[in-house]
C-alpha positions as CSV (number, residue, x, y, z in Angstrom):
1,X,0.0,0.0,0.0
2,X,1.3,3.5,-0.9
3,X,2.2,5.5,2.2
4,X,-0.3,8.3,2.8
5,X,1.1,11.8,2.7
6,X,-0.1,15.4,2.9
7,X,1.5,18.8,2.7
8,X,1.5,20.9,5.8
9,X,1.1,24.7,5.9
10,X,4.9,25.1,6.2
11,X,5.5,23.0,3.1
12,X,6.7,19.9,4.8
13,X,5.2,16.6,3.8
14,X,3.8,14.3,6.5
15,X,1.2,11.6,6.9
16,X,-2.2,13.0,7.8
17,X,-3.2,12.5,11.4
18,X,-6.4,10.7,10.2
19,X,-7.7,9.5,6.9
20,X,-11.0,7.9,6.1
21,X,-11.5,6.2,2.7
22,X,-14.8,5.1,1.4
23,X,-16.6,4.8,4.7
24,X,-20.1,3.2,4.5
25,X,-22.5,2.6,7.4
26,X,-26.0,1.2,7.4
27,X,-28.4,0.7,10.3
28,X,-30.9,-1.7,8.9
29,X,-32.4,0.0,5.9
30,X,-31.1,3.4,6.9
31,X,-28.0,4.6,5.1
32,X,-26.1,6.7,7.6
33,X,-22.9,7.2,5.7
34,X,-22.3,6.6,2.0
35,X,-18.8,6.6,0.6
36,X,-17.3,9.2,2.9
37,X,-13.6,10.1,2.6
38,X,-11.7,12.8,4.4
39,X,-8.4,13.6,6.1
40,X,-7.3,15.6,9.1
41,X,-3.9,17.3,9.3
42,X,-1.5,17.9,12.1
43,X,-2.3,20.9,14.4
44,X,-5.4,21.9,12.6
45,X,-9.0,22.3,13.7
46,X,-11.3,20.5,11.1
47,X,-15.0,21.0,11.3
48,X,-17.8,18.8,10.1
49,X,-21.2,20.4,9.4
50,X,-24.6,19.4,8.1
51,X,-28.2,19.2,9.0
52,X,-29.6,16.8,11.6
53,X,-29.4,13.3,10.1
54,X,-26.5,14.2,7.8
55,X,-24.3,11.5,9.5
56,X,-22.0,13.7,11.6
57,X,-22.3,11.9,14.9
58,X,-22.2,8.5,13.2
59,X,-18.9,9.5,11.5
60,X,-17.5,10.7,14.9
61,X,-18.5,7.4,16.6
62,X,-16.8,5.3,13.8
63,X,-13.6,7.2,14.4
64,X,-14.0,6.7,18.2
65,X,-14.6,2.9,17.7
66,X,-18.2,3.0,19.0
67,X,-19.5,1.9,15.6
68,X,-17.6,-0.1,13.0
69,X,-17.9,0.8,9.3
70,X,-19.6,-1.7,6.9
71,X,-17.1,-0.7,4.2
72,X,-14.1,1.5,4.0
73,X,-10.7,2.0,5.6
74,X,-9.2,4.2,8.4
75,X,-5.6,5.3,8.8
76,X,-4.0,7.0,11.7
77,X,-0.6,8.6,11.2
78,X,-0.3,6.8,7.8
79,X,-0.9,3.4,9.3
80,X,-4.1,1.3,8.7
81,X,-6.2,0.7,11.9
82,X,-9.3,-1.2,12.8
83,X,-11.2,-0.3,16.0
84,X,-13.5,-3.0,17.4
85,X,-14.5,-0.8,20.4
86,X,-13.6,2.6,22.0
87,X,-10.6,1.1,23.8
88,X,-8.9,0.6,20.4
89,X,-9.2,4.2,19.4
90,X,-8.0,5.4,22.8
91,X,-5.0,3.1,22.6
92,X,-4.1,4.9,19.4
93,X,-4.2,8.3,21.0
94,X,-7.8,9.3,20.0
95,X,-10.0,10.9,22.7
96,X,-13.6,12.1,22.5
97,X,-15.6,14.9,24.1
98,X,-19.2,13.7,23.7
99,X,-22.1,16.1,23.8
100,X,-23.3,14.5,27.1
101,X,-19.7,14.8,28.4
102,X,-19.7,11.3,29.9
103,X,-18.8,12.5,33.4
104,X,-19.8,10.8,36.6
105,X,-21.6,13.6,38.6
106,X,-21.3,11.9,41.9
107,X,-17.5,11.5,41.6
108,X,-14.8,14.1,42.3
109,X,-13.1,16.0,39.4
110,X,-9.8,14.1,39.8
111,X,-11.6,10.7,39.7
112,X,-13.4,11.8,36.5
113,X,-10.1,12.9,35.0
114,X,-8.6,9.4,35.5
115,X,-11.8,7.4,35.0
116,X,-10.9,3.9,33.9
117,X,-7.2,4.9,34.2
118,X,-6.8,5.3,37.9
119,X,-3.3,5.7,39.3
120,X,-2.4,3.3,42.1
121,X,0.3,3.2,44.7
122,X,2.9,0.3,44.9
123,X,0.6,-1.6,47.2
124,X,-2.4,-1.2,44.9
125,X,-4.3,1.6,46.6
126,X,-5.7,4.5,44.7
127,X,-3.1,7.2,44.5
128,X,-5.5,10.1,45.2
129,X,-2.7,12.6,46.0
130,X,-1.0,12.1,42.7
131,X,-4.3,12.2,40.7
132,X,-5.3,15.4,42.4
133,X,-2.0,17.0,41.7
134,X,-2.0,16.0,38.1
135,X,-5.6,17.1,37.6
136,X,-4.8,20.5,39.0
137,X,-1.9,20.8,36.6
138,X,-3.9,19.7,33.6
139,X,-6.6,22.2,34.3
140,X,-4.2,25.0,35.0
141,X,-2.5,24.5,31.7
142,X,-5.8,24.9,30.0
143,X,-6.8,27.9,32.1
144,X,-9.8,26.0,33.5
145,X,-10.4,27.5,37.0
146,X,-11.7,25.3,39.8
147,X,-11.5,25.7,43.6
148,X,-10.3,22.1,44.1
149,X,-9.9,18.9,42.2
150,X,-11.7,17.2,45.0
151,X,-15.0,19.0,44.2
152,X,-17.8,16.7,42.9
153,X,-18.8,17.3,39.3
154,X,-22.5,18.0,40.3
155,X,-21.3,21.2,41.9
156,X,-19.7,22.6,38.8
157,X,-21.1,25.0,36.2
158,X,-21.7,23.9,32.6
159,X,-18.6,25.5,31.4
160,X,-16.5,23.9,34.2
161,X,-17.9,20.5,33.3
162,X,-17.1,21.0,29.7
163,X,-13.6,22.0,30.7
164,X,-13.2,18.8,32.7
165,X,-14.3,16.7,29.8
166,X,-11.9,18.6,27.4
167,X,-9.1,18.5,29.9
168,X,-9.5,14.7,30.3
169,X,-9.5,14.2,26.5
170,X,-6.5,16.4,25.9
171,X,-4.5,14.8,28.7
172,X,-4.8,11.3,27.2
173,X,-4.9,12.2,23.5
174,X,-1.7,11.7,21.6
175,X,-2.9,12.5,18.1
176,X,-6.5,13.6,17.9
177,X,-9.4,15.1,19.9
178,X,-13.0,14.6,18.7
179,X,-15.6,17.1,19.9
180,X,-19.3,16.7,19.3
181,X,-21.1,20.0,19.8
182,X,-18.8,21.1,22.7
183,X,-20.7,24.4,23.4
184,X,-24.3,23.5,22.5
185,X,-25.6,24.0,26.1
186,X,-23.3,26.8,27.2
187,X,-23.7,30.6,27.6
188,X,-21.7,33.2,25.9
189,X,-18.9,33.5,28.5
190,X,-18.5,29.7,28.9
191,X,-18.6,29.2,25.1
192,X,-15.7,31.7,24.8
193,X,-13.7,29.8,27.4
194,X,-14.2,26.5,25.6
195,X,-13.3,28.1,22.2
196,X,-10.1,29.5,23.6
197,X,-9.2,26.0,25.0
198,X,-9.7,24.5,21.5
199,X,-7.4,27.2,20.0
200,X,-4.8,26.3,22.6
201,X,-5.0,22.6,21.7
202,X,-4.1,23.5,18.1
203,X,-1.2,25.6,19.4
204,X,0.0,22.6,21.3
205,X,0.1,20.5,18.1
206,X,-3.0,18.4,18.6
207,X,-5.5,18.0,15.8
208,X,-9.2,18.6,16.6
209,X,-12.2,17.3,14.8
210,X,-15.2,19.6,15.6
211,X,-18.8,18.8,15.0
212,X,-20.9,21.9,15.3
213,X,-24.2,23.4,14.2
214,X,-22.8,26.9,14.9
215,X,-21.3,28.2,11.7
216,X,-20.0,31.4,13.4
217,X,-18.1,29.1,15.7
218,X,-16.8,27.0,12.8
219,X,-15.5,30.2,11.1
220,X,-13.8,31.4,14.3
221,X,-12.1,28.1,15.1
222,X,-11.6,25.8,12.1
223,X,-8.9,25.7,9.4
224,X,-11.0,23.5,7.1
225,X,-14.6,22.4,6.9
226,X,-16.3,19.3,5.5
227,X,-20.0,19.3,4.6
228,X,-22.2,16.2,4.9
229,X,-25.7,15.9,3.5
230,X,-27.8,12.8,3.9
231,X,-24.8,10.7,4.7
232,X,-22.7,11.8,1.8
233,X,-19.7,14.2,1.7
234,X,-20.7,17.0,-0.6
235,X,-17.8,19.4,-0.1
236,X,-14.6,20.5,1.6
237,X,-13.5,24.1,1.9
238,X,-10.6,26.0,3.5
239,X,-12.2,28.5,5.9
240,X,-10.0,31.3,4.6
241,X,-11.4,30.7,1.1
242,X,-15.1,30.5,1.7
243,X,-18.0,32.1,3.6
244,X,-21.1,31.2,5.6
245,X,-23.5,31.7,2.7
246,X,-21.6,29.2,0.6
247,X,-21.4,26.6,3.4
248,X,-25.2,27.0,4.0
249,X,-25.8,26.5,0.3
250,X,-23.8,23.3,0.5
251,X,-25.6,22.1,3.6
252,X,-29.1,22.7,2.0
253,X,-28.1,21.3,-1.5
254,X,-28.4,24.7,-3.3
255,X,-24.8,24.8,-4.3
256,X,-23.6,23.2,-7.5
257,X,-19.9,23.9,-7.3
258,X,-17.1,21.4,-7.2
259,X,-16.2,19.4,-4.1
260,X,-12.6,20.5,-4.3
261,X,-11.4,22.6,-1.4
């Protein structure tokens, strides 16, 4: 198989962080994804947009290992991969911030940060001191302000909860962070904090795949946008070379221009 390569902004040639080739997914008689191919580049924010039912969340879950494609191939860092469950994608450095955040509200922040990956002492006890210290450091680096890593999640604001979920994903991610509507339930100030966090992830060299209905947000954050409609990829554009009206036309099917971005 030919090695997959792409050209970065600085002119260097590297393998894309993620490449999907000919992805198909059916649920009974419903075609959720039909021959979808795309790629994500290092240290870029890539957005996926489309109406409800376009296939955005299904595509995200295939990358995360929640669903398996009926047809098609996935590469990470130029190497072919197959994920039978989410543990497989996490083992390859892919982390997800789901819309429901997947936090345990009755648990402390530090326990959520290390959920399923708890640190232990040499005699097998939970190393709470170390997990608290590392949690505090992770959140401080992302400028997510909390009183204590021992606070329970149920006592946090929506923005703080979102920050915990993002902090957990970025702590464990080595290649890619997937975000499904990360600010859908947040106010203006909390949305601003999350968006600044996403920008910092790119500055740290991580790639982010962002699913969002908010086109203003997409244009603020993304380097590139893919448009899905009824399970098919109908276009790819560089944000610097398009505008909101054109993307809306692609989403609604009123655009007849080429798919080339």
